[in-house]
C-alpha positions as CSV (number, residue, x, y, z in Angstrom):
1,M,85.7,113.6,154.3
2,R,85.3,113.2,150.6
3,G,82.6,114.7,148.4
4,V,82.4,117.9,150.3
5,A,82.7,121.3,148.5
6,A,84.9,120.7,145.5
7,G,86.8,117.6,146.7
8,R,88.0,116.9,150.2
9,A,87.6,118.6,153.5
10,D,90.1,118.4,156.4
11,V,87.6,119.4,159.2
12,V,83.8,119.5,158.8
13,H,81.8,121.5,161.4
14,Q,78.1,121.7,161.9
15,V,76.6,124.5,164.0
16,D,72.9,125.0,164.3
17,G,72.3,123.1,161.1
18,V,74.9,125.1,159.1
19,R,77.8,123.0,157.8
20,F,81.2,124.5,157.0
21,I,84.7,123.3,156.4
22,T,88.1,124.2,157.5
23,E,91.0,123.2,155.3
24,V,94.3,123.1,157.1
25,K,97.7,123.8,155.4
26,R,101.2,124.1,156.8
27,E,103.7,126.8,155.9
28,E,107.3,125.9,156.7
29,E,109.3,128.4,154.6
30,D,107.7,131.9,154.3
31,A,104.6,132.9,156.2
32,S,104.5,136.5,155.0
33,F,101.1,137.7,153.8
34,E,102.4,138.1,150.2
35,N,103.6,134.4,150.1
36,L,100.4,133.1,151.7
37,L,98.3,135.0,149.2
38,A,100.5,133.7,146.3
39,S,100.4,130.1,147.6
40,Y,96.8,129.8,148.7
41,G,94.9,132.8,147.4
42,D,93.5,130.9,144.3
43,Q,92.2,128.1,146.6
44,T,90.3,130.5,148.8
45,T,88.6,131.9,145.6
46,L,87.4,128.3,144.8
47,Y,85.4,128.2,148.0
48,Q,83.0,130.7,146.5
49,Y,81.9,128.0,144.0
50,T,81.2,125.2,146.4
51,N,78.0,123.8,147.9
52,L,78.9,125.0,151.4
53,P,78.1,128.5,152.7
54,I,81.3,128.9,154.7
55,G,84.8,127.7,153.8
56,I,87.9,128.5,156.0
57,L,91.5,128.0,154.9
58,L,93.7,127.8,157.9
59,V,97.5,128.1,157.4
60,L,99.6,126.9,160.4
61,D,102.8,129.0,160.6
62,L,105.7,126.6,161.2
63,T,108.4,129.0,160.1
64,T,109.6,129.8,163.7
65,K,112.5,127.4,164.2
66,D,112.7,127.7,168.0
67,G,109.0,126.7,168.4
68,L,108.0,130.1,169.9
69,S,106.2,132.8,168.1
70,G,104.9,136.2,169.2
71,H,101.7,136.5,171.2
72,F,98.6,136.2,169.0
73,R,97.7,139.8,169.6
74,T,100.9,141.0,168.1
75,L,100.9,138.8,165.0
């Protein structure tokens, strides 16, 4: 969807009249917190200046080569 927030939104949600966006990224090399912050931290700051009350940046960790990662509770 174009024209949402500061440009384009991957997924737009509306719940009880509140609209928010989720932008989805993929990380294939280094999913450490430090790298994610360096790679996407500035973008999350930009959500504070948008016309939407809630913006979510979701990064899908594709660094596990065998297709399996730990259980969500341990990550």
